[in-house]
MILOZA-388899 format. One record per residue (C-alpha): residue in three letters; z negated, x negated, y. Coordinates in pm, 1 decimal. Example, Ala and Ser with C-alpha at 12.3 -4.5 7.8 and 13.67 -1.06 7.14 Angstrom:
# MILOZA-388899
<rec type="ALA" up="-780.0" east="-1230.0" north="-450.0"/>
<rec type="SER" up="-714.0" east="-1367.0" north="-106.0"/>
***
This chain:
# MILOZA-388899
<rec type="MET" up="1598.8" east="3650.0" north="-1145.6"/>
<rec type="THR" up="1688.0" east="3701.3" north="-799.7"/>
<rec type="ASP" up="1471.5" east="3866.0" north="-506.8"/>
<rec type="ASN" up="1657.1" east="4185.8" north="-521.7"/>
<rec type="GLU" up="1539.0" east="4191.1" north="-909.8"/>
<rec type="LEU" up="1172.3" east="4128.5" north="-825.1"/>
<rec type="GLY" up="1188.2" east="4391.4" north="-589.6"/>
<rec type="SER" up="1368.3" east="4653.5" north="-787.7"/>
<rec type="ASN" up="1006.8" east="4657.1" north="-976.4"/>
<rec type="PRO" up="868.9" east="4973.1" north="-894.2"/>
<rec type="ASP" up="525.6" east="4863.4" north="-941.3"/>
<rec type="HIS" up="589.2" east="4582.9" north="-677.6"/>
<rec type="ALA" up="683.8" east="4749.4" north="-353.7"/>
<rec type="ASN" up="288.1" east="4957.2" north="-459.5"/>
<rec type="ILE" up="137.5" east="4560.7" north="-507.0"/>
<rec type="ILE" up="289.5" east="4423.9" north="-223.8"/>
<rec type="SER" up="122.7" east="4722.8" north="-12.2"/>
<rec type="ILE" up="-197.4" east="4699.2" north="-120.4"/>
<rec type="LEU" up="-197.7" east="4332.0" north="-73.8"/>
<rec type="GLN" up="-135.9" east="4398.2" north="285.4"/>
<rec type="ASP" up="-442.4" east="4551.9" north="316.3"/>
<rec type="LEU" up="-595.1" east="4308.9" north="148.8"/>
<rec type="GLY" up="-472.2" east="4065.1" north="450.6"/>
<rec type="LEU" up="-147.1" east="3927.8" north="317.1"/>
<rec type="THR" up="151.0" east="3965.4" north="513.0"/>
<rec type="GLU" up="491.8" east="4044.1" north="293.6"/>
<rec type="ASN" up="630.0" east="3726.7" north="197.5"/>
<rec type="GLU" up="261.3" east="3596.2" north="140.6"/>
<rec type="SER" up="254.8" east="3878.3" north="-114.9"/>
<rec type="ARG" up="597.1" east="3831.9" north="-306.8"/>
<rec type="VAL" up="517.0" east="3462.0" north="-336.0"/>
<rec type="TYR" up="133.6" east="3525.2" north="-485.7"/>
<rec type="ILE" up="320.7" east="3801.5" north="-688.0"/>
<rec type="LEU" up="562.2" east="3541.4" north="-817.8"/>
<rec type="LEU" up="304.3" east="3277.7" north="-944.8"/>
<rec type="LEU" up="99.5" east="3604.1" north="-1121.1"/>
<rec type="GLU" up="409.8" east="3683.9" north="-1334.6"/>
<rec type="TYR" up="536.9" east="3306.6" north="-1409.0"/>
<rec type="GLY" up="256.5" east="3105.3" north="-1363.9"/>
<rec type="SER" up="233.5" east="2801.8" north="-1165.5"/>
<rec type="MET" up="575.8" east="2665.3" north="-948.3"/>
<rec type="ALA" up="675.0" east="2362.9" north="-740.8"/>
<rec type="ALA" up="800.8" east="2466.6" north="-405.2"/>
<rec type="GLN" up="1170.0" east="2422.1" north="-564.5"/>
<rec type="ASP" up="1102.7" east="2664.2" north="-791.4"/>
<rec type="ILE" up="1010.2" east="2952.2" north="-558.4"/>
<rec type="LEU" up="1281.5" east="2919.0" north="-332.3"/>
<rec type="ARG" up="1512.0" east="2985.1" north="-628.7"/>
<rec type="TYR" up="1338.1" east="3323.0" north="-618.4"/>
<rec type="LEU" up="1262.0" east="3419.0" north="-285.9"/>
<rec type="PRO" up="1527.4" east="3379.7" north="31.1"/>
<rec type="LEU" up="1269.5" east="3151.3" north="230.9"/>
<rec type="ARG" up="1313.1" east="2831.9" north="367.4"/>
<rec type="GLN" up="1155.2" east="2550.4" north="272.9"/>
<rec type="PRO" up="929.7" east="2488.5" north="614.2"/>
<rec type="GLN" up="890.9" east="2883.5" north="612.1"/>
<rec type="LEU" up="696.9" east="2864.3" north="248.3"/>
<rec type="TYR" up="496.7" east="2580.2" north="352.7"/>
<rec type="ASP" up="329.1" east="2782.8" north="617.6"/>
<rec type="ILE" up="324.6" east="3059.0" north="363.3"/>
<rec type="THR" up="143.0" east="2866.2" north="74.2"/>
<rec type="SER" up="-123.4" east="2697.7" north="373.5"/>
<rec type="SER" up="-197.0" east="3047.7" north="458.6"/>
<rec type="LEU" up="-225.4" east="3154.7" north="103.5"/>
<rec type="GLU" up="-474.5" east="2852.1" north="17.4"/>
<rec type="ARG" up="-653.9" east="2929.1" north="370.6"/>
<rec type="LYS" up="-710.9" east="3275.3" north="203.1"/>
<rec type="GLY" up="-845.9" east="3180.0" north="-141.5"/>
<rec type="PHE" up="-523.8" east="3352.4" north="-296.5"/>
<rec type="ILE" up="-369.8" east="3001.8" north="-439.8"/>
<rec type="ASN" up="-482.9" east="2667.0" north="-559.3"/>
<rec type="ILE" up="-287.1" east="2387.7" north="-517.8"/>
<rec type="LEU" up="-229.1" east="2102.9" north="-824.6"/>
<rec type="LEU" up="-191.1" east="1788.2" north="-685.7"/>
<rec type="GLY" up="114.8" east="1613.1" north="-851.0"/>
<rec type="ARG" up="480.2" east="1525.5" north="-806.1"/>
<rec type="PRO" up="605.4" east="1729.1" north="-743.1"/>
<rec type="LYS" up="304.7" east="1983.8" north="-629.6"/>
<rec type="LYS" up="243.3" east="2288.1" north="-751.5"/>
<rec type="TYR" up="87.2" east="2612.6" north="-664.8"/>
<rec type="GLU" up="-114.7" east="2856.5" north="-899.4"/>
<rec type="ALA" up="-214.2" east="3219.8" north="-817.4"/>
<rec type="VAL" up="-633.4" east="3259.2" north="-800.7"/>
<rec type="ASP" up="-727.7" east="3488.1" north="-1040.6"/>
<rec type="PRO" up="-734.4" east="3813.0" north="-889.8"/>
<rec type="GLU" up="-1034.7" east="3958.2" north="-1021.4"/>
<rec type="ALA" up="-1160.4" east="3655.4" north="-794.2"/>
<rec type="VAL" up="-1000.5" east="3720.0" north="-506.6"/>
<rec type="VAL" up="-1058.1" east="4096.6" north="-440.6"/>
<rec type="GLU" up="-1411.1" east="4039.3" north="-537.2"/>
<rec type="ALA" up="-1421.3" east="3774.5" north="-246.1"/>
<rec type="ARG" up="-1213.4" east="3999.3" north="-35.1"/>
<rec type="GLU" up="-1477.0" east="4261.9" north="-95.7"/>
<rec type="GLN" up="-1798.8" east="4034.1" north="21.6"/>
<rec type="ILE" up="-1585.3" east="3948.4" north="328.5"/>
<rec type="ILE" up="-1520.2" east="4345.9" north="410.1"/>
<rec type="SER" up="-1898.7" east="4423.9" north="347.4"/>
<rec type="ARG" up="-2001.1" east="4139.2" north="579.5"/>
<rec type="ASN" up="-1765.9" east="4217.6" north="848.3"/>
<rec type="ARG" up="-1818.2" east="4592.9" north="833.8"/>
<rec type="ARG" up="-2172.5" east="4524.4" north="916.0"/>
<rec type="TYR" up="-2086.5" east="4254.0" north="1199.2"/>
<rec type="PHE" up="-1897.3" east="4528.6" north="1294.7"/>
<rec type="LEU" up="-2050.0" east="4818.4" north="1285.0"/>
<rec type="ASN" up="-2381.8" east="4652.5" north="1479.4"/>
<rec type="TRP" up="-2148.4" east="4565.4" north="1727.7"/>
<rec type="ALA" up="-1967.4" east="4916.9" north="1780.3"/>
<rec type="ASN" up="-2294.9" east="5072.8" north="1758.7"/>
<rec type="ARG" up="-2432.8" east="4901.3" north="2046.0"/>
<rec type="ALA" up="-2132.0" east="4882.7" north="2219.7"/>
<rec type="MET" up="-2114.8" east="5353.2" north="2185.2"/>
<rec type="GLU" up="-2476.9" east="5306.8" north="2333.4"/>
<rec type="THR" up="-2448.7" east="5112.0" north="2669.8"/>
<rec type="ARG" up="-2121.6" east="5272.4" north="2724.8"/>
<rec type="ARG" up="-2133.3" east="5525.0" north="3015.1"/>
<rec type="GLU" up="-1814.1" east="5770.3" north="2953.6"/>
<rec type="THR" up="-1806.1" east="6089.3" north="2721.4"/>
<rec type="THR" up="-1528.0" east="6242.4" north="2660.4"/>
<rec type="ALA" up="-1507.6" east="6618.6" north="2520.1"/>
<rec type="LEU" up="-1190.6" east="6691.9" north="2349.7"/>
<rec type="ILE" up="-1032.1" east="6461.2" north="2202.0"/>
<rec type="ASN" up="-636.3" east="6489.3" north="2000.6"/>
<rec type="ALA" up="-660.9" east="6359.5" north="1658.4"/>
<rec type="LYS" up="-289.5" east="6315.8" north="1624.1"/>
<rec type="ASN" up="-265.6" east="6224.3" north="1252.3"/>
<rec type="ILE" up="-436.2" east="6354.9" north="910.7"/>
<rec type="ARG" up="-594.4" east="5966.7" north="903.6"/>
<rec type="SER" up="-735.4" east="6057.1" north="1245.0"/>
<rec type="VAL" up="-893.3" east="6380.0" north="1182.9"/>
<rec type="ILE" up="-1023.8" east="6299.4" north="834.9"/>
<rec type="ASN" up="-1166.9" east="5978.8" north="983.1"/>
<rec type="ASN" up="-1341.5" east="6162.8" north="1288.2"/>
<rec type="SER" up="-1455.0" east="6395.3" north="1042.7"/>
<rec type="ILE" up="-1631.6" east="6169.9" north="828.2"/>
<rec type="GLU" up="-1782.4" east="6009.4" north="1141.4"/>
<rec type="LEU" up="-1929.5" east="6403.3" north="1223.0"/>
<rec type="ILE" up="-2079.7" east="6330.2" north="843.8"/>
<rec type="ASN" up="-2216.2" east="6056.4" north="859.8"/>
<rec type="GLU" up="-2385.2" east="6114.6" north="1228.5"/>
<rec type="ALA" up="-2531.6" east="6466.7" north="1087.7"/>
<rec type="SER" up="-2918.4" east="6478.3" north="1038.3"/>
<rec type="LYS" up="-3017.0" east="6818.1" north="1024.0"/>
<rec type="THR" up="-2704.4" east="7073.5" north="915.9"/>
<rec type="LEU" up="-2351.2" east="7039.1" north="835.8"/>
<rec type="GLU" up="-2123.1" east="7309.7" north="846.9"/>
<rec type="ILE" up="-1756.8" east="7285.3" north="671.9"/>
<rec type="GLU" up="-1474.2" east="7501.7" north="636.2"/>
<rec type="THR" up="-1196.7" east="7336.2" north="450.6"/>
<rec type="THR" up="-955.4" east="7358.1" north="135.4"/>
<rec type="TRP" up="-1003.2" east="7166.7" north="-151.6"/>
<rec type="GLU" up="-724.1" east="6940.3" north="-116.8"/>
<rec type="LEU" up="-890.8" east="6832.3" north="232.0"/>
<rec type="TYR" up="-1247.8" east="6818.7" north="69.8"/>
<rec type="GLY" up="-1084.1" east="6573.2" north="-160.5"/>
<rec type="TYR" up="-1163.2" east="6288.8" north="163.6"/>
<rec type="LEU" up="-1481.4" east="6436.8" north="243.5"/>
<rec type="GLY" up="-1685.2" east="6508.9" north="-113.4"/>
<rec type="SER" up="-1853.0" east="6133.6" north="-156.6"/>
<rec type="SER" up="-1991.0" east="6145.8" north="227.7"/>
<rec type="ILE" up="-2106.3" east="6496.8" north="214.3"/>
<rec type="ALA" up="-2308.1" east="6421.5" north="-123.7"/>
<rec type="ARG" up="-2436.3" east="6173.5" north="56.2"/>
<rec type="LYS" up="-2542.4" east="6356.4" north="311.6"/>
<rec type="VAL" up="-2695.3" east="6632.3" north="88.0"/>
<rec type="ARG" up="-2911.0" east="6353.5" north="-63.8"/>
<rec type="GLU" up="-3058.3" east="6269.7" north="260.0"/>
<rec type="GLY" up="-3176.2" east="6607.4" north="308.1"/>
<rec type="CYS" up="-2919.4" east="6760.3" north="548.0"/>
<rec type="ARG" up="-2842.4" east="7139.8" north="491.7"/>
<rec type="VAL" up="-2507.2" east="7198.1" north="406.3"/>
<rec type="GLU" up="-2288.6" east="7458.1" north="428.6"/>
<rec type="LEU" up="-1946.8" east="7410.1" north="275.1"/>
<rec type="LEU" up="-1689.7" east="7712.4" north="306.7"/>
<rec type="PHE" up="-1375.5" east="7649.7" north="94.0"/>
<rec type="PHE" up="-1033.7" east="7899.8" north="182.3"/>
<rec type="GLY" up="-686.9" east="7817.1" north="24.4"/>
<rec type="ALA" up="-501.5" east="7948.1" north="-315.9"/>
<rec type="ASP" up="-612.4" east="7624.0" north="-491.3"/>
<rec type="ILE" up="-972.1" east="7675.3" north="-602.2"/>
<rec type="ASP" up="-1148.9" east="7652.5" north="-913.0"/>
<rec type="GLU" up="-1440.3" east="7811.9" north="-931.2"/>
<rec type="SER" up="-1513.2" east="7532.9" north="-1276.8"/>
<rec type="ASP" up="-1424.6" east="7260.0" north="-1010.5"/>
<rec type="LEU" up="-1691.8" east="7337.6" north="-806.6"/>
<rec type="GLU" up="-1956.6" east="7380.0" north="-1042.9"/>
<rec type="ASN" up="-1888.4" east="7063.3" north="-1174.5"/>
<rec type="GLU" up="-1843.7" east="6879.6" north="-801.3"/>
<rec type="PHE" up="-2182.9" east="6992.9" north="-708.9"/>
<rec type="MET" up="-2398.3" east="7051.8" north="-1027.8"/>
<rec type="ASP" up="-2667.3" east="6827.6" north="-886.2"/>
<rec type="LEU" up="-2667.0" east="6877.5" north="-559.6"/>
<rec type="ASP" up="-2913.5" east="7140.4" north="-350.1"/>
<rec type="ILE" up="-2577.5" east="7273.8" north="-115.4"/>
<rec type="ASP" up="-2480.4" east="7659.0" north="9.1"/>
<rec type="ILE" up="-2094.6" east="7682.3" north="-91.6"/>
<rec type="LYS" up="-1868.3" east="8003.9" north="-46.4"/>
<rec type="TYR" up="-1518.3" east="8108.6" north="-85.3"/>
<rec type="VAL" up="-1363.3" east="8323.0" north="204.4"/>
<rec type="ALA" up="-993.5" east="8401.4" north="206.7"/>
<rec type="PRO" up="-754.5" east="8416.8" north="433.0"/>
<rec type="GLY" up="-952.3" east="8159.6" north="594.6"/>
<rec type="GLN" up="-999.0" east="8088.4" north="954.0"/>
<rec type="PHE" up="-987.0" east="7684.5" north="1053.6"/>
<rec type="TYR" up="-1076.3" east="7360.2" north="915.7"/>
<rec type="THR" up="-1352.7" east="7248.1" north="1080.4"/>
<rec type="VAL" up="-1669.8" east="6967.9" north="1029.9"/>
<rec type="ILE" up="-1966.2" east="7067.3" north="1284.2"/>
<rec type="SER" up="-2269.4" east="6827.3" north="1291.8"/>
<rec type="ASP" up="-2585.0" east="6935.0" north="1407.9"/>
<rec type="GLU" up="-2403.2" east="7215.1" north="1564.9"/>
<rec type="LYS" up="-2332.7" east="7009.0" north="1827.5"/>
<rec type="ASN" up="-2023.3" east="6818.5" north="1772.7"/>
<rec type="SER" up="-1707.3" east="6922.0" north="1546.3"/>
<rec type="VAL" up="-1355.5" east="6852.1" north="1375.8"/>
<rec type="PHE" up="-1127.3" east="7161.9" north="1444.4"/>
<rec type="MET" up="-806.5" east="7228.9" north="1295.7"/>
<rec type="PRO" up="-589.7" east="7548.7" north="1258.4"/>
<rec type="ARG" up="-548.7" east="7707.4" north="930.1"/>
<rec type="SER" up="-162.6" east="7683.3" north="927.6"/>
<rec type="VAL" up="-185.3" east="7313.5" north="986.0"/>
<rec type="ALA" up="-502.4" east="7245.6" north="725.1"/>
<rec type="MET" up="-232.3" east="7421.0" north="455.6"/>
<rec type="ASN" up="121.5" east="7289.7" north="532.9"/>
<rec type="THR" up="79.8" east="6964.0" north="351.1"/>
<rec type="GLU" up="428.5" east="6930.1" north="459.3"/>
<rec type="ILE" up="437.7" east="6801.8" north="817.5"/>
<rec type="GLU" up="219.7" east="6581.4" north="1009.5"/>
<rec type="ARG" up="-102.8" east="6736.0" north="1050.4"/>
<rec type="TYR" up="-309.9" east="6697.4" north="1361.5"/>
<rec type="GLY" up="-668.0" east="6839.0" north="1527.5"/>
<rec type="TYR" up="-913.1" east="6801.2" north="1756.6"/>
<rec type="VAL" up="-1260.2" east="6605.7" north="1827.3"/>
<rec type="ILE" up="-1498.6" east="6817.2" north="1996.1"/>
<rec type="ARG" up="-1829.9" east="6654.2" north="2118.5"/>
<rec type="ASP" up="-1937.3" east="6909.0" north="2356.2"/>
<rec type="LYS" up="-2244.7" east="7137.8" north="2236.4"/>
<rec type="ASP" up="-2083.6" east="7450.6" north="2437.1"/>
<rec type="MET" up="-1769.7" east="7409.3" north="2314.3"/>
<rec type="SER" up="-1858.8" east="7354.3" north="1951.8"/>
<rec type="TRP" up="-2101.7" east="7617.9" north="1938.8"/>
<rec type="PHE" up="-1806.8" east="7910.1" north="1980.1"/>
<rec type="ILE" up="-1612.3" east="7739.0" north="1672.6"/>
<rec type="THR" up="-2000.6" east="7732.6" north="1510.7"/>
<rec type="HIS" up="-2005.6" east="8095.7" north="1568.2"/>
<rec type="ASN" up="-1628.6" east="8164.9" north="1471.1"/>
<rec type="PHE" up="-1758.1" east="7979.8" north="1142.2"/>
<rec type="PHE" up="-2050.8" east="8180.4" north="1051.9"/>
<rec type="VAL" up="-1849.2" east="8461.5" north="1108.2"/>
<rec type="GLY" up="-1657.8" east="8358.1" north="805.9"/>
<rec type="TRP" up="-1936.0" east="8245.6" north="625.8"/>
<rec type="TYR" up="-2119.1" east="8564.8" north="635.4"/>
<rec type="ARG" up="-1849.8" east="8767.6" north="477.2"/>
<rec type="GLY" up="-1736.7" east="8527.9" north="215.3"/>
<rec type="GLU" up="-1816.3" east="8519.3" north="-177.0"/>
<rec type="GLU" up="-2143.7" east="8341.4" north="-316.4"/>
<rec type="ILE" up="-2053.9" east="8038.7" north="-542.3"/>
<rec type="ARG" up="-2368.1" east="7879.9" north="-508.1"/>
<rec type="ASN" up="-2675.6" east="7841.5" north="-277.0"/>
<rec type="HIS" up="-2924.1" east="7615.2" north="-154.8"/>
<rec type="PRO" up="-3303.3" east="7723.3" north="-291.7"/>
<rec type="VAL" up="-3529.0" east="7857.4" north="-30.5"/>
<rec type="LYS" up="-3885.0" east="7756.2" north="-81.0"/>
<rec type="PRO" up="-4190.9" east="7729.1" north="135.6"/>
<rec type="SER" up="-4293.5" east="7437.2" north="380.1"/>
<rec type="TYR" up="-3889.0" east="7431.6" north="426.0"/>
<rec type="THR" up="-3800.4" east="7413.4" north="766.4"/>
<rec type="TYR" up="-3493.7" east="7516.6" north="910.3"/>
<rec type="TYR" up="-3336.1" east="7382.3" north="1263.2"/>
<rec type="SER" up="-3010.7" east="7632.2" north="1288.9"/>
<rec type="GLN" up="-3089.9" east="8002.3" north="1343.0"/>
<rec type="ARG" up="-2750.6" east="8099.0" north="1148.5"/>
<rec type="VAL" up="-2863.9" east="7908.7" north="826.5"/>
<rec type="LEU" up="-3193.6" east="8091.2" north="893.6"/>
<rec type="VAL" up="-3028.3" east="8435.8" north="892.5"/>
<rec type="ASN" up="-2834.0" east="8345.1" north="582.5"/>
<rec type="ASP" up="-3096.3" east="8282.7" north="339.2"/>
<rec type="LEU" up="-3290.3" east="8552.2" north="540.2"/>
<rec type="LYS" up="-2969.2" east="8788.5" north="420.5"/>
<rec type="ARG" up="-3030.9" east="8652.8" north="58.2"/>
<rec type="LEU" up="-3402.8" east="8702.4" north="46.7"/>
<rec type="PHE" up="-3355.1" east="9072.5" north="200.5"/>
<rec type="ARG" up="-3094.4" east="9193.9" north="-50.6"/>
<rec type="SER" up="-3386.1" east="9079.5" north="-333.8"/>
<rec type="GLY" up="-3659.0" east="9270.7" north="-146.7"/>
<rec type="GLN" up="-3852.2" east="8966.7" north="-65.9"/>
<rec type="ARG" up="-3933.6" east="8875.9" north="300.5"/>
<rec type="MET" up="-4025.1" east="8573.6" north="445.6"/>
<rec type="LYS" up="-4324.1" east="8402.1" north="668.0"/>
<rec type="GLY" up="-4338.8" east="8103.3" north="876.3"/>
<rec type="VAL" up="-4387.3" east="7931.2" north="1199.8"/>
<rec type="LEU" up="-4139.8" east="8020.9" north="1505.0"/>
<rec type="ASP" up="-4105.2" east="7732.4" north="1756.6"/>
<rec type="GLY" up="-3857.6" east="7804.2" north="1994.7"/>
<rec type="THR" up="-3843.5" east="7865.4" north="2381.3"/>
<rec type="PHE" up="-3873.6" east="8218.3" north="2578.5"/>
<rec type="ARG" up="-3472.7" east="8263.0" north="2685.7"/>
<rec type="SER" up="-3556.0" east="8418.0" north="3007.1"/>
<rec type="THR" up="-3869.6" east="8153.8" north="3166.2"/>
<rec type="GLY" up="-3844.9" east="7867.1" north="2913.9"/>
<rec type="ASP" up="-4137.3" east="7812.4" north="2835.8"/>
<rec type="HIS" up="-4274.2" east="7708.4" north="2504.0"/>
<rec type="PHE" up="-4336.1" east="7963.5" north="2183.2"/>
<rec type="ARG" up="-4459.9" east="7929.9" north="1898.5"/>
<rec type="SER" up="-4656.4" east="8144.0" north="1681.7"/>
<rec type="GLU" up="-4697.5" east="8243.0" north="1295.4"/>
<rec type="GLY" up="-4513.1" east="8556.9" north="1188.9"/>
<rec type="GLU" up="-4296.8" east="8752.1" north="916.8"/>
<rec type="VAL" up="-3910.3" east="8807.1" north="965.2"/>
<rec type="ILE" up="-3872.2" east="9201.6" north="942.2"/>
<rec type="GLU" up="-3548.0" east="9258.3" north="1066.9"/>
<rec type="ILE" up="-3204.2" east="9123.9" north="1057.8"/>
<rec type="ASP" up="-2888.1" east="9177.9" north="1249.1"/>
<rec type="SER" up="-2607.1" east="9015.2" north="1198.0"/>
<rec type="ASP" up="-2225.1" east="9189.2" north="1317.4"/>
<rec type="THR" up="-1994.5" east="8979.4" north="1427.5"/>
<rec type="GLU" up="-2145.6" east="8932.6" north="1821.7"/>
<rec type="ILE" up="-2504.4" east="8979.3" north="1756.9"/>
<rec type="ILE" up="-2695.7" east="8747.9" north="1498.3"/>
<rec type="ASN" up="-3060.1" east="8708.7" north="1555.6"/>
<rec type="PHE" up="-3373.6" east="8854.2" north="1333.1"/>
<rec type="THR" up="-3704.3" east="9033.0" north="1434.4"/>
<rec type="PHE" up="-4020.5" east="8828.4" north="1401.1"/>
<rec type="LYS" up="-4305.7" east="9023.1" north="1412.9"/>
<rec type="THR" up="-4656.7" east="8831.3" north="1495.3"/>
<rec type="GLU" up="-5020.5" east="8932.1" north="1567.0"/>
<rec type="LYS" up="-4904.9" east="8962.4" north="1925.0"/>
<rec type="GLY" up="-4596.6" east="9141.1" north="1929.5"/>
<rec type="GLN" up="-4235.2" east="9142.3" north="1808.5"/>
<rec type="TYR" up="-3954.3" east="8906.2" north="1894.0"/>
<rec type="LYS" up="-3592.4" east="8914.2" north="1912.1"/>
<rec type="VAL" up="-3470.2" east="8538.0" north="1770.2"/>
<rec type="GLY" up="-3139.2" east="8416.0" north="1847.8"/>
<rec type="GLY" up="-2975.3" east="8043.3" north="1870.1"/>
<rec type="TYR" up="-2812.6" east="7853.7" north="2062.3"/>
<rec type="ASP" up="-2650.4" east="8018.9" north="2388.0"/>
<rec type="SER" up="-2913.0" east="8341.0" north="2315.7"/>
<rec type="GLN" up="-2819.7" east="8640.7" north="2564.2"/>
<rec type="ILE" up="-2999.8" east="8931.0" north="2492.6"/>
<rec type="GLU" up="-3294.2" east="8825.4" north="2296.0"/>
<rec type="ASP" up="-3669.1" east="8736.8" north="2349.4"/>
<rec type="ILE" up="-3690.5" east="8353.2" north="2193.8"/>
<rec type="VAL" up="-3458.2" east="8089.6" north="2155.8"/>
<rec type="MET" up="-3504.3" east="7906.8" north="1818.6"/>
<rec type="LYS" up="-3597.0" east="7564.2" north="1790.4"/>
<rec type="SER" up="-3742.5" east="7569.3" north="1405.4"/>
<rec type="PHE" up="-3878.6" east="7771.2" north="1143.4"/>
<rec type="THR" up="-4077.2" east="7618.1" north="895.2"/>
<rec type="VAL" up="-4122.7" east="7888.1" north="589.0"/>
<rec type="MET" up="-4489.4" east="7966.6" north="501.1"/>
<rec type="SER" up="-4429.4" east="8212.0" north="216.5"/>
<rec type="ILE" up="-4203.9" east="8453.1" north="85.0"/>
<rec type="GLU" up="-4340.2" east="8743.1" north="-83.6"/>
<rec type="ASP" up="-4217.6" east="9069.8" north="-227.3"/>
<rec type="ALA" up="-4182.4" east="9331.9" north="85.1"/>
<rec type="LYS" up="-4370.3" east="9602.7" north="-36.9"/>
<rec type="ARG" up="-4696.9" east="9368.9" north="-65.4"/>
***
């Protein structure tokens, strides 16, 4: 078998790519594949199959032995044999896991001590968009707002599920023609998560704690034939613009699944709270709780028990009216301009029928 014949196997190109991801060069991959398929071989046997010079082969086999992919059998002539692939992969996974922990510990310390922050980053390809999306998902501690196609969700699903199980509140808004409700039910059957579908959709976005975000135009997100790009926004004011527009689409979306509303639950997003209030109001219920925030005009601290008695959620104004023993207050979210109170958190005390 010649090298051309070796390369004619359609699996070989894929296997070479995988082996390169495991740390081999292309020529190292070819030697390892040859030994896997034909068993132990002497140097002269290998050179009959692959267009390599003997000194070059010596460097390759030394490197493969050092990386743990082959054993050298002593004798005359000495031979080379491939190490069992399962043992190779397991060893590489252990090395990667150890190096991953080391790298992440170092990188986190480095980021904590750096002084510069960049508000807007150009993510020039889909891998960059996805990597930054996963980073923001992992950073979130309280809320995640995500608008995505089913195809792009496939890159994020496991990260999203992990954050839901950690207690992060997730609003997941799908758009695009490839959504199947049965797929959604199967995907999320064991998760407390809010899911809606909206057409035609606005954009792809991941918003972490309503502070940082990733954004991709809708036309780019839906076109798999081009090199897709996006933007990473590490700025609360800029991300709030994306957050506000996300919820404009969210409120008009078709509800598929929702997070249960129960007493003692604490909201950290005024927009998420408004969504649940709308659902309760439609079913003839009202919510009582403890509101924590600041007076918009003075910045003084506000904290009081009370009841939500009214909601306003058109495209520009999204707030609710909170009735306490001392009076009624309009409550808004971040960047409120006309409300009395800027909400920081709201803890549910009870949910009751409105007529009680």
